[in-house]
VMD Tcl script that draws the C-alpha trace (Angstrom):
set ca {
  {0.01 0.00 -0.01}
  {1.41 3.38 -1.03}
  {1.63 6.37 1.27}
  {-1.21 7.98 -0.67}
  {-3.43 4.99 -0.14}
  {-2.55 4.88 3.56}
  {-3.49 8.54 3.93}
  {-6.74 8.00 2.01}
  {-7.78 5.27 4.47}
  {-6.94 7.17 7.65}
  {-10.24 9.04 7.84}
  {-12.51 6.02 7.11}
  {-10.61 3.87 9.62}
  {-10.81 6.60 12.27}
  {-14.54 6.95 11.72}
  {-15.00 3.19 11.89}
  {-13.06 3.14 15.17}
  {-15.36 5.82 16.61}
  {-18.35 3.81 15.45}
  {-17.18 0.57 17.01}
  {-18.35 1.08 20.62}
  {-21.85 2.41 19.72}
  {-22.19 -0.42 17.20}
  {-21.25 -3.00 19.82}
  {-23.61 -1.40 22.32}
  {-26.39 -1.49 19.75}
  {-25.85 -5.17 19.06}
  {-25.92 -5.85 22.81}
  {-29.17 -3.88 23.07}
  {-30.76 -5.89 20.26}
  {-29.62 -9.14 21.88}
  {-31.11 -8.06 25.16}
  {-34.43 -7.25 23.54}
  {-34.45 -10.61 21.81}
  {-33.78 -12.41 25.12}
  {-35.38 -12.39 28.54}
  {-33.57 -9.39 29.98}
  {-34.35 -7.95 33.41}
  {-36.53 -4.86 33.05}
  {-35.17 -1.75 34.74}
  {-35.69 2.00 34.55}
  {-32.90 2.15 31.99}
  {-34.52 -0.25 29.48}
  {-38.23 -0.32 30.31}
  {-39.06 2.06 27.45}
  {-37.28 -0.17 24.95}
  {-39.07 -3.31 26.11}
  {-42.44 -1.57 26.03}
  {-41.89 -0.12 22.54}
  {-38.96 -1.87 20.81}
  {-39.60 -0.80 17.19}
  {-38.10 2.73 17.37}
  {-34.90 1.59 19.08}
  {-34.47 -1.40 16.72}
  {-34.95 0.86 13.70}
  {-32.55 3.40 15.16}
  {-29.82 0.92 15.93}
  {-29.95 -0.73 12.50}
  {-30.16 2.51 10.52}
  {-27.62 4.43 12.58}
  {-25.16 1.54 12.39}
  {-25.49 1.34 8.61}
  {-25.20 5.11 8.28}
  {-22.06 5.27 10.47}
  {-20.26 2.29 8.93}
  {-21.17 2.68 5.28}
  {-20.88 6.44 5.51}
  {-17.28 6.19 6.68}
  {-16.23 4.80 3.28}
  {-17.72 7.80 1.50}
  {-14.74 9.76 2.84}
  {-12.30 7.74 0.72}
  {-11.42 9.69 -2.42}
  {-9.76 6.55 -3.80}
  {-13.01 4.59 -3.65}
  {-14.91 7.46 -5.24}
  {-12.46 7.68 -8.10}
  {-12.03 3.94 -8.67}
  {-15.64 2.89 -8.14}
  {-18.01 5.79 -8.92}
  {-20.94 3.35 -9.27}
  {-20.32 1.94 -5.83}
  {-20.10 5.46 -4.46}
  {-23.46 6.38 -5.98}
  {-25.24 3.20 -4.84}
  {-23.80 3.20 -1.36}
  {-24.45 6.96 -1.13}
  {-28.15 6.31 -1.66}
  {-28.06 3.74 1.14}
  {-26.29 6.22 3.37}
  {-28.97 8.85 2.67}
  {-31.83 6.42 3.35}
  {-30.27 5.06 6.55}
  {-29.51 8.61 7.70}
  {-33.13 9.60 7.29}
  {-34.35 6.58 9.24}
  {-31.75 7.20 11.97}
  {-32.78 10.84 12.36}
  {-36.53 10.10 12.29}
  {-36.24 7.24 14.80}
  {-34.00 9.39 16.99}
  {-36.60 12.16 17.07}
  {-39.34 9.56 17.60}
  {-37.60 8.19 20.68}
  {-36.81 11.66 22.03}
  {-40.43 12.77 21.81}
  {-42.31 9.61 22.77}
  {-40.08 7.59 25.10}
  {-40.52 8.27 28.87}
  {-36.81 8.74 29.55}
  {-35.88 8.87 33.26}
  {-34.58 12.29 34.46}
  {-31.24 10.78 35.44}
  {-30.70 9.81 31.78}
  {-31.96 13.00 30.15}
  {-32.58 16.50 31.36}
  {-34.29 19.37 29.59}
  {-31.11 20.47 27.86}
  {-30.40 17.09 26.34}
  {-34.04 16.71 25.24}
  {-33.85 19.98 23.33}
  {-30.44 19.18 21.83}
  {-31.53 15.70 20.71}
  {-34.60 17.12 19.03}
  {-32.53 19.82 17.35}
  {-29.87 17.33 16.17}
  {-32.47 15.02 14.61}
  {-34.11 17.92 12.78}
  {-30.74 19.35 11.71}
  {-29.63 15.96 10.39}
  {-32.80 15.63 8.30}
  {-32.29 19.16 6.95}
  {-28.65 18.45 6.13}
  {-29.55 15.31 4.19}
  {-32.29 17.17 2.35}
  {-29.86 19.95 1.41}
  {-27.29 17.38 0.29}
  {-29.78 15.60 -1.96}
  {-31.05 18.91 -3.35}
  {-27.47 19.96 -4.09}
  {-26.58 16.80 -5.98}
  {-29.73 17.05 -8.12}
  {-28.49 20.40 -9.38}
  {-24.93 18.97 -9.61}
  {-23.50 21.26 -6.96}
  {-20.84 18.79 -5.80}
  {-19.24 21.12 -3.25}
  {-22.52 21.83 -1.49}
  {-23.48 18.13 -1.57}
  {-20.23 17.12 0.05}
  {-20.48 19.82 2.68}
  {-24.01 18.97 3.71}
  {-23.32 15.22 3.83}
  {-20.31 15.89 6.05}
  {-22.54 17.86 8.40}
  {-25.17 15.09 8.37}
  {-22.53 12.49 9.18}
  {-21.12 14.59 12.00}
  {-24.60 14.85 13.54}
  {-25.21 11.14 13.09}
  {-21.94 10.28 14.80}
  {-22.92 11.82 18.15}
  {-22.85 8.50 20.02}
  {-19.31 7.76 18.92}
  {-17.97 11.12 20.09}
  {-19.92 10.88 23.32}
  {-17.83 7.86 24.23}
  {-14.68 9.90 23.60}
  {-15.99 12.78 25.70}
  {-17.37 10.69 28.56}
  {-14.37 8.38 29.07}
  {-11.89 11.00 30.40}
  {-14.61 12.54 32.60}
  {-15.52 9.18 34.14}
  {-11.87 8.29 34.75}
  {-10.83 11.66 36.22}
  {-13.97 12.93 37.91}
  {-16.51 10.12 38.15}
  {-20.17 9.77 37.30}
  {-21.66 13.05 36.05}
  {-24.85 14.53 37.46}
  {-27.86 15.23 35.25}
  {-26.71 18.67 34.07}
  {-23.14 17.50 33.52}
  {-24.37 14.52 31.54}
  {-26.53 16.77 29.37}
  {-23.65 19.14 28.74}
  {-21.16 16.41 27.96}
  {-23.46 14.67 25.48}
  {-24.31 17.99 23.83}
  {-20.61 18.86 23.70}
  {-19.98 15.73 21.64}
  {-22.27 16.95 18.87}
  {-20.73 20.42 19.03}
  {-17.20 18.94 18.62}
  {-18.35 16.86 15.65}
  {-19.84 19.90 13.98}
  {-16.70 22.01 14.57}
  {-14.57 19.25 13.09}
  {-16.97 18.96 10.16}
  {-16.79 22.66 9.40}
  {-12.99 22.55 9.56}
  {-12.98 19.61 7.13}
  {-15.37 21.41 4.79}
  {-13.17 24.49 4.74}
  {-10.00 22.39 4.26}
  {-11.39 20.37 1.36}
  {-13.39 23.09 -0.32}
  {-10.74 24.22 -2.89}
  {-10.38 20.69 -4.28}
  {-14.00 19.52 -4.21}
  {-14.47 19.63 -7.97}
  {-11.16 17.81 -8.57}
  {-11.91 14.99 -6.15}
  {-15.43 14.40 -7.37}
  {-14.96 15.00 -11.10}
  {-16.68 12.24 -13.00}
  {-17.84 10.32 -9.89}
  {-21.44 11.50 -9.64}
}
mol new
graphics top color blue
foreach p $ca { graphics top sphere $p radius 0.5 }
foreach p [lrange $ca 0 end-1] q [lrange $ca 1 end] { graphics top cylinder $p $q radius 0.2 }
display resetview
């Protein structure tokens, strides 16, 4: 593998690494729902209404994992058909992930120790913003505005990767300070989305001058 190929794979591999823990947690959640798990305040809402969480886990996992490969310019250039087909799957799974996330936020009776008012508002905003970003990305590609399409999909992916960054944010806090209270938990989880969006905007600005070159002939 050449140095260029190694560099091209760094971003997808990093994104897959961030997705690994939420993916594993999702699989464990699905296994628990399929078995005879002990019902507690933390999982009672999932047992009572499993469809939204099952839909969210499956769609968010597909969005995070398949979406990571969209960041490889090598794949886009070598396999434009794969990029287009997988891109449609990413869009569809992103829509389902955002809708199911909003569904759970609004309808699930989440215990106060797991979600305060701040986190409720942020989750609702993130779901709506993710849907808007995907819509803008699709609208941009229909008018062949490649730069705008790429920018909006990066934003959508950043919003969809909240769970992965939350692990990164929570781990140092838990190790150094301990279990956060309700407000601290809300702030830390919200901070994860903010970090993702800041990184996304930095990436958009960095890649903007070469958008047309990277994507030429791949859409």
